[in-house]
N, C-alpha and C positions, 0 to 999 in steps of 0.2 A: 504493501499499500505506500503511495507517494505521500509526502508530507506537505500538507496545503500550507503551511505557514513558510515554506522555502520556496526558491525557485527551482531548484532541480534537484531537491534532496529527498530521501527515502528513510523509512525506517522498518526496524525489525517488525516482524509478526507482534500484534498485541497480545498480552496476556493480562489477567485481573490482577495481578500482583505488580504490575506497573504502575499502578495510581491508587489503588484501594487495598492495602494489605492489612489484614487483622492485626491487632496490638498483639495479640498472644502469637500468632505466627511469626510477626517479625523478632520477638523474643527469641522462639526456637531455631529461627534461622541464622541468628547471629546476634551477639549482643546480649546484655544481661537486661533483666527486668528492669532495674535501676535506669538503664540506657534509655529504655523505651520510654520510662516515667518524666525523664528529662525530655524526651522527643515531644510528649503529650504537653508538658509545661511549655515547651517552644512553640507547639501549635496553638495553645491558648493565648500566648504573647501575640501572635502572629494575628490571631481573630481580633485581639484588643487592637492592634494597630492598623488593622483594614477597618475598622469601625471609627478610629480616629481620623483616617485618611478620607473615609467618606463623608464625616462631618466636615473637614476642612475642604473638600470639594464642593460640597453644598454651600459652603460661605462664600469661598471664592465665587460661585455663580451669582449668588444672592447680590456680593457687592459688584457684579458688571453692571448693575443697574438697568433702565428701562431700555437701553439702546438695542438690546435684543427684543425683537416686538414679537418672533416668531419662535415656539418650541422646538427644540430638535429632536424630543423624544419620539419613538415609535421605532417602525420595522422599516428597515432599508434591504435591498438586494442589488448584486452585482449582476450582470447578464452576460450572455453569450456561452459560448461551449466549453468544454474542460471543466475545470472546477468553480463552482458558484458558491458564494457566501450570501447566508441571511444573516443580518445582522439586527442587534436589539439594542438601542439606545434609550438609557432611563435615567435621565438627568433632570427633567425638570417636568413640569405639568403635574397632575393629580398625584399625589403620594410617590415621588419619585424615591427609587430603591438605589440610587447612586451605584449602578451597575452597567456595565456591556456585557453582552454576551451574542453568541452568534453560533451558526451551524453550517458544516461544509458539506456540500453535494458533488457528485460527480457526475457530469453530464456527458453521456454517451450515445450518440444518435438520438434515437427517441425514448430513450430510458434515461431515468435520474435516479442515483442511489445515495443514500445518506452515507457520508463518511466520518463525522465526528462532530464533536460540540466543545464551546468554550465559554467561560465566564471569566469576566475581570471583578473581582469581589472588592477590591481597593483601588478607588481612581485617585488622580491627580489631575486636577482642572487648571489649564492655563488660557485664560481669556486673552485674545489679542483684538484690536481694532478691526480685522476683516474675518476673524474666525474663531472658533474656541475648540480646545485640542484638550483632549482626555488620553491618559497614559496609565499603564499599568502591568502588573503580570498576570497573564491569564491562568487558568486551571482547566486543563484539556482532558477530553474522556478518552485520550491517546497519547503516547508519547510523541512529543515534538522536539525539534531541534530551534524554534524561535519563539519563545513564550511570552517576549515582552510585545505589547499591543498597543498602539497608538492610534486613535481616530481623530480625524480633523474635518470640522463641518462648519461652512463659511456662514457668518454672521449676516443677519438680515436687520435693517433700520427702519424697514417699511412693514405694511401689514401684508406680507408675502402668504399665498395659500399653504405654502409648503417650503421646509427648508431644503436648502441646497445638498449637492451630492456629497457624501461620506466618503473622505478616504481612509481606509485601513491599512495600516503598515505593520508588519510583523518584523521583529529584530530578536538576534541572540541576547543571552544574559549579558555578554561583553559588550553589546550595542552596535553589532554588526546588521545592517538592514537585510532584507530579505524580500519575501514575497507581499505584494501590496494589491488591493482590489479597491476598485472605485463602486460605489453602492448609491443607488437611486433611493429616493425615499418611497415608499409603498402606501404607509396607511399608519394612523397613528395608534393602532392596536398592535401588541407584539407579538399575538398568534390569533389566528382565525381557525375556526372549528364549525363544521357544518352538524346540525342538529335535527334529526329526522323523529319526528313525535306521533305517535299512533295511539288510540285509545279504543277501548272496548265498548259497545253500547252501553249506556247508562253511566260511564264515568265520563263527567265533566272535566276537561283540563282546566289548570289555573290559567288565568289571563294576566292578572295583574293587581298589585296592590299599592296603595297611596299610604305612605309610610307616616303622614301626618294624621292619619285615621284614629290613631292611639297614642298615649304619651311614648316617648322617645327621648333620647339624649338631646340635650339644648343644642349641642355642637354638631347634631346630624340634621342636615336641611331635610325638610319634607319633600319628597318628590314621588312620582309614581315609577313603582319597579316592576318590570317583567323580568323573566329569567335571562333572556339577552341583555337589559339595562345592567342588572345584577353583575354579570360577569363584564359589561364594558366598563365598569367602574374601576374594574380591577386590571384592565387593560387588555381583556380578551374579547375578541368579536365572535358572539355565537351566531350563526346565520342558518334560519329555519330554512329546511330543505324540502321542497314540495309542499304538497297539500297534505295536512294530517288525515290518515284514514280514519274512518270511526269502523270497528269489526262487529259484525253481527254476533249474537251469543246464544241464539236460540236453540242453536245444536249442543251447546253445553249443559243443557238441562239445569236441575236446582244448584248444581256444584258450581259457584261462582268463585270459589277460591283457586289461586294458582300457586304452583309449586317449582322448585328450581328449574327442574328439566323442562316443564312444560314452557317457562319464560326462555330459556336458552334456545328451544326449539323454535319458538315464535320469532325470536331474534333472526335464526339463521335462515328461515323461511320468509320472513317479511319484511326484513331490514333491506331494502331495494338497493342501499348505498354499501352493504355488508362485503367483505372480502375477507379471508384469514390471512390478513396481512396488517402491519402499520399504517393507519391514515387519519387525518384529521376530520373525523366522521363518527358519530355517536347517535346510538338508538335510546330512544326512552318511551316504553309504554305506562300509558295510563290504565291500570288493571283495575278491576274491582277489590279483592282482597287477596291477603296471603295466607297460606294453609294454617301459619301459626298466628295466634291473636297478638295485637300490639306492634304489630309490624307497619309502620308506615312508607317503608321503600326499602330497596335492596340495589345493591350493585352486583347482578347475578353473575355477569361474565369474568369469573375469576378462576377459571380453569383452562388448561391446555397453552398451547404456545403463544396466543394472540388474545390477550385479556385486555379487560377494561373498554370493551364496545359497545355494551349495553346495561341499562339499568331500568328499574319500575318504581313508579309510586302507587300507593293504593288507594283508590277514592274512596272507599268505605270507610277506612281509618281518618281520612283527614278532610271529609266532605264539609261543607257548611258555608253561608254565604256572608256571615258578618265579620265585620273588620279581623276580629281575634284568628277566625279560620283562614281568612285569606292570608293573614299573616304567617300563620302556621304553613299553609300550602306553599308559599313563596320559599321558606325556609328550607322544607323537604326537597323540592323540586332542585334548588341550588346545592343543597348539600348531597344528593346522590349524584348529580354530574360533579361534584367536586371529586367524588370516588373515581371517576372515569378519568379524570386528570391526576390521578393517584397521589390523590390528598388524602392522609389517614384521617382517624378521629383526633381530636385534641390531645386526648389523653395517651395514644399510641405512638406519638411520631419519633419516641427514643427506640422503636423497633423497626423502624424504615432502615433501609440501606442506602447510602450510609445514615447512622442514628443522627436523629435531629434533636437540639435541645427542646425541653418541655417548657410550657409557658408557666403562669403563675399557678401555685399548688397543684403540681404534677399535671398541667393542661388544663384541668378542670375550671381554672379561671379565665381561659381564653374566652374572650368576646369575639367569637367566630361562628361563620356559618357551619363549620364542621365541629362543633360541641353540640353536644345535647341539652336541651333548653332545660328539663330538669336536672340534669348533671352538672349545672353552672353553679361552682363553689369557689369563690375568691378566698384568698386567706383570711382566717377567722382575725377578728369579728366581725368581718364584713358578710352581710347576709347573701344566701345563696337561693337557687330554684327559679322557677319559671319568672316569678315577678321582678326578681332583682335582675335577671337577664335581659327582659325586654326594656326594663327602665334604663338598661346601660347600652344594649346591643347597637351600633352605629350601621348595621347592615352591611358588614364588609367583612372581607379576610383580614387576617393577621399580616403583618408585614413578613414573617417568614413562609406563610404561604403566598403571598404576592410574590416572593422570591422563586419559589417553585413555580408558580404558573408562569411568570414572566421568563425566567433565566434558567429553570432546570434544563439538563441535558435533554435534548431531544427523544431519544428512546425512554427516559425516565417520565415524560409526561405524554407524549402521543398515545392514543387509544391503540391497542395493539402492540405497543411498544413492551418496555420491561414490564414483569408481572406486578401485579398489585401489591405496593409495599415493598418491592425487589427482594424482600427478606431480611431477616436480621441474623444472617448466616454467622457473622464473625460473635455474636452473643455468647457469653459463657454463663453457666450457672454460678459461678461465683459473682456475677453481676448482681445476681439476686441476692444481696447480702444482706443480712438481719438488720433491721433499724435499731440505731442506737435507745431509741424510746419507743415505745408500741402502747399506746392508750387508747386503741381502736377498739377494743372490747369484742374484738372477733379472732377466732382462728380458722385457719383453711387447711384442710387435711388431703391429701391425694390417695387414693386406695385401689386395689386390683388385687385379683388373685395371685399376684406375684409370679407366675411361670405361665407362659406362652408358648404354644407348639410352632413351629417353623411355619409361616404362611397365615396364622391365625391373626384375626383381626384385634388389634392392641384396644381395648376400651378400659378406661379408668371412671372411676367415681370420685366426684369433687363433694367434700362436705364442708360447708361453712356453719359454724356454730359460735355461740357468745358465750364470753367470760362472765358476762354481767348479767345476772340473772333477775335483776331489776329491769331489764329490757335494752335492747339495742335496735335500732331502727336502720336498714341500708337498703339497697336492692336486690334482688333474688336472682338476678342473672348470671348463672354460674357457668353456662356452655360457651366454650370458646368463639363460636359462631357470633355470638352477641357483641364480641370485640372489649368485655372487661374482666377477662381471665386471660392469662397469657403463660402457656407451659413451654418450658425450657428441655431440652432432651439432651443429653450426652452419651453419645455411642460408644459401644466398647473400643472402637479404635481411637476415643478421645475427642472425636470433633463433636461440637456443641452447635445444635440448631435451635431454632423456636418454632414451634408448631405453629404453621398458619393453615386454617381451615379452608376449604376450596372456596366458601361464600362467608361473607360478611353481611349480618343483615343489621338494617339499622332500627333497633328495638327502642325507639325513642320516646315511648309513652312511659307516663310514670308507672313505676313499679316497685313500691315500696313494700317491705318486708319486715316484721316486728318479731325479732328472736327474744324470747324470753323462757321464764321455768315451763311454761307449757308446752312451748316449741322451742327448744332450745338450739335446734341445727335444722338445715335445710339440705339437701342431695341433688345431685344432677350426673348423669351418666354422658360420656363424651367418646365417642369414637375418634382416636387420634391417630390411628394407623395411615391415614392417608390425607393428603391436604396440597397445597397448591405446588409442593416441591416433591410431589409423588408420596411413594412410600417411605415410612420413616424407621420401619424395623425390619428390613430385610436382610441384616446381619445377626447372624447366631450370637450370643453372648450377652453379659450384663449391661443394661442401662440405667441411667438416672435421671430420674425426671423432679422437676420442681416448677410448682404453679405461683401466679403472682395475682392476686384479686384486686380490683381497684374500686374500693367502696364508695359509697354517696358523697362521703365528706373528703373524699381525696385521699383518704388513707390507702397506702400500699400493704397488704396483708399476704404474708408468705406462708406457704406449705412447707412442711419437712421434705427433704430429699428422700423420694420416693423410688425404691430398686426394681427392677424387674427383669427377669431373664427370659430370653428367646431361646428355646432349644434347637439343637441341631436336629435335621430330619434322622429318623430312624429306619425307615422302610424306602422303597422305591415308591410307594403309593402316597406316603408323605409328601415327597418330592414333586409327584404329580400334581397331587391337590393344592399344593402351596402355589404352583406354577400356574394353574388354572385360575386361582384367586388372584393370582397379581396381573397388573396391567392397569391403565387408566382407565378404561371403561370400566372395569370390574371394582376399582377403587371409588369411583365416582356413583357407581350403584350401590354400593354398600353405603357411602356418605348419605345417598340421597333415599335409602331404604326402599330401593327399587323403582325402576320407571320403565314405560313402555316407549320412550322415545326411540325413534329409527336409528339416530345418531349413536344408541348404546346398544345396537342389536348383538354386534361382536361379543361385547361383555356379558350379555344376558345368554348367549350360546355357550360361552366357556363356564358359565355356573350350571348350565342345564348338563354339560359333560360331567362335571363332580356328581350331580344327583343320578346320573346314569350309570357312571362307572363306579362310584364309590359312595353308594347310598349309605353305609352303615361306618363311614368314618365319622370320627368326632367334629371335624369341620364341617361337614354336611349341612350342620344346624345353620351355618351363616348364610348359603344360598338358599335354603328354605326360607329363612328369615327375610331375604330380599326378594324372592318370590312371592311370598305371602303378603308382604306389604302393597308390594308393585301391583298384584292382582287384585288387591282390596278397593284400589279407588280408579275412579274414571279419569282418563288421559286426553287433556284438551290438546288437540292439534292444530295450531294456526299456519295452514299451509300457504304456498307461494302465491297462489290463486287467491288470498285475502277470504279464504272459507274456515271458519272456524267448526272443525270437524270434532267428535268426540268419540274415543274408543273406550266402551262400557267396561265397567270391572268385571271380572270373573270370580263370582262369590264362591264357586266350589272350588276352585284352585287354591284361592285364598284361605280358605278354612281347612282344606287339606294340609297345605304347608304350614300354616300357622298352629294348627293342632299337634303336628310333628315337631314344631319348636318347644311348645310347652311340654310335651313328653320327653324330650330329651335336658329340659332346664328345671325339673321340678326337684332334682336333686343336687348332686355336687356339680355335675357338666354342665353343658350348655351354655346360653348367655348370662350375662350377670342379671343380680334381681332387678335393677331399675329397667332393664330392657325386656326382661320377663313380664314386668307390670305393663308397661306399653303393649307388648304383644297381645297379652290376654284382654287387654281395654280393646285394641284394635279387633282381635277374634269375637268380641262380643258384639261390636258394632257390625261386623259382617254378617254375623247370624242375624241380625235384627233387618239388614238390608235383604238376606236369602229369605225373609220371612218366618223366620224362627225365634220368635220372640221368648219362649219360654226357656230356649237353650241358651239365648243371649242372657239371661238374668242368672241361669244355673253356671256359666261359666265367670260370672263376678262373685258368685259366692265361693266358688272352687278356687278365685285368686285369693281370696280373705283367708281360705283355710290352708292353701298352701303357704302362706307368707307367716302365718302364725305358726307352722310347723318349723320354721326357719328361726323362730325363737329372736323375734326383731324386738327392738325396744317398744315401748309403750306409746311415745311420740310416733314413732314411725309407722306403727299399726293403725294409729288414729287416722293418719293422712292416708292410708291404703284403704282402709274403711271407707273414709270420705270420698275418694277416687271411685271407688265400685258404686256407692250412692249416686254420685253425678253421674257416671256413665249409663247406669239405669235409668234414671231420669231424661238423660239426652236421647236414649233409644225409644223411650215412649212417646218420644216428640219427633220420630223420625216418619 
C-alpha cells in the first residue's frame, strides 16, 4: 500500500500493533510494567498538552477579529484520479472541536477504495492577512512517513458564500515537505448519511418537536427539531432517502411483536439501499412493539462482518401526541441512530476500542442523547432522574461524541464498517479492581455449574443481592444485552476479552427494583457463549469470569472471579456434536432461541443433524431448546416485494421438543434452572395455543413441583409461584 502522505513513498503491510497496542501486550513484548506506566503518564501529559493547544488555537482565531466573515469549517475534497483526500476542518462555527481530520481514498477507474484516516487533535493556528494556517501532528489509522499536517485556507473579508480552497501539506517530523493536496469546499457538514425510514401500518413515525414546548435549560434556545435537524446541529447531514413505505400488517395476525431475527430479515429484504458492505446509508423501521416489554428501540444489526446498518423504534412503547411524548420520541430516534454511528451508551464508553474516558459519575451524569433519561445521575448531591435530565438537557451530543461523529476514523463511524463498539479486547480482569470504598448496599454474584462439555453453550446465572435489609432500590436489568452488566473473560491462554452480546437493546424505560428482607435478591440467566466476536469458549481449559453491574446511582458493583472449566472432547461423537453446534448461524440461533429466518437455514440444518445422528447425546438438549422455541412463535417475513407474510407456529413440533428439554432438565443435567423455568412457561403457552388449556395449567403446576424438589430458597420459590400464576392468567386471556 502506498503512503498518501508522501510523493513516492510506500509502507510495509499494516498490523494492528502498529498503532493500537495493548498495554499488557507492550509490557510482555519488551519493557517492564514500570516502563509502560511511564508511557501511560507520558500519554496523559500529551493529552493535556493537546487540550492546551486547542484552547490556544481557539484564542488565536477569536483574536483575529471580524476580518474573517466566512467560517472555514466543513468538508473539503480533492479531485481527480489517483489518491483523493476528503478533509474536515472544525475550527469555527457551532461548537468547534478544534480539530482537523481526513480520509484517503484510492480512485482506480470506476472504483474508489478507502485507504486510511487521520486526525489532528492538537492544532496550532497562525492567522495572516490573506489566509489562516493550522498545523499539528496527525494520528493515523496506518503507519506513515510524513505525519505532520498543515492546512492553509484563504481568508475572506466579504460575505463570500463559501471559503476558498484548502491547501493540505504533509511533512516528516524533521520538517521535510512531502505530499500536498488542493481541496475544494463541499459542505458545511462534516459527514453525510442517507436515512431510509419505513413503518408498519398503525405505527406513526415521529415528525418534529419544538424544544420550547416544555421547560428546558435557559442556555438552550427554543427551536423545532426533526431527526435530521438534531444531527445537523452536530455537523452531520442526514438525508431522507426516497419516500417512506408503509407496510401492511394484516398477514401478521394478532402477533404485532417483532424479534431480532425478524428485524434483520426485514432489513435485508426491504432496505432498498442495503449492501453487505460499508456505506453511509442506514435503515430505520418504525415497528409496533418488541418481543420483550419496555424496549423503546434497538440497533439490531450487530452481527456478522458488516454491522450497524439497521435500527428500529417501537411505536407502542413511545406513542403519544403531547409535548412530553414527542420529546421522548425525538430522543429515542436520535439515540438509536447514534448507535448506527457506533456511539455507545454514556456509561459504556470505557469499553470501546480504544477505550474512551467516561463522563461525570461513570457516564451516568452525561447530558447526552446517548444516556438513558431515567439513569441520569450527576454526582451527589445533585438530583437525578427524568425531571433533572430534561431540566438540564440541551438536546445535543457531548463534546466527546461530537469528536467521534465528526472526526472518528472512517471505518469506526461508517455503517457497515468496524463492528459496534469494535470491542474491548485489550481489557483485563484486573481492570475490574475492587473499589476502595463500596457503600452501594449491593453484591453481584456469577454462578454456573462450573464444568462444561466441549461445545456446550456456556450459560451463567447472575445474582444481584442487597446487604442492606432495610431496603435498596436499583434497576433490575441484569442481562448483558441491556448494556448495564459487563462480563470479562480470561481464556486458558491468558487472553482477556469482554463479552459483547450480538444485540444491545435500549431498555430505557423506568425499571426500579426494591431489594429488601422479603426479596433480598434477583436473578438472571445469560447465554454468553456467542457474541459479536463469535464463540468465546472454543478452547478446552480453565476460564476466569468477572462481571460488573452499573447500578441506578452510578455505583459499579463487581462480582467475585468465577472459574469455569471446558472439558476436552472424550469421544468422536463429542467432537462431531461440538462441530455441528459451532458456526455463526448456530450461535445466532442459540442466542435468539430459534428462528425461521431463511438467512439462518444452514444453522437450523446443522442442529437437525445433531438430533438425527446423536439424539441421546447430552448436548442434544440445546438443539431441542432452539427448535422448540423457534417453532412456538409465528415468524413475520417482510419480503423484498413489500409484503408482510407470516409463517405460522408449529405447535406440535414445539410441544414435542420443549417437553424433551423438560425431561432432560428436571434432574442434574439439561439446561439451568432459570432457562428451565422459561422453557416450562413457554410450553404452557404453546399448549394453550394448541387448544389444550387443561394441559397448560398442569405444566405450571409441574413447574412449581419441580423447583420445590430442588430445595430453592423461600423468596425464589415465591417468585416461581408468582410466575406460574401470571402464566395461567395470561393463558386464559389468549
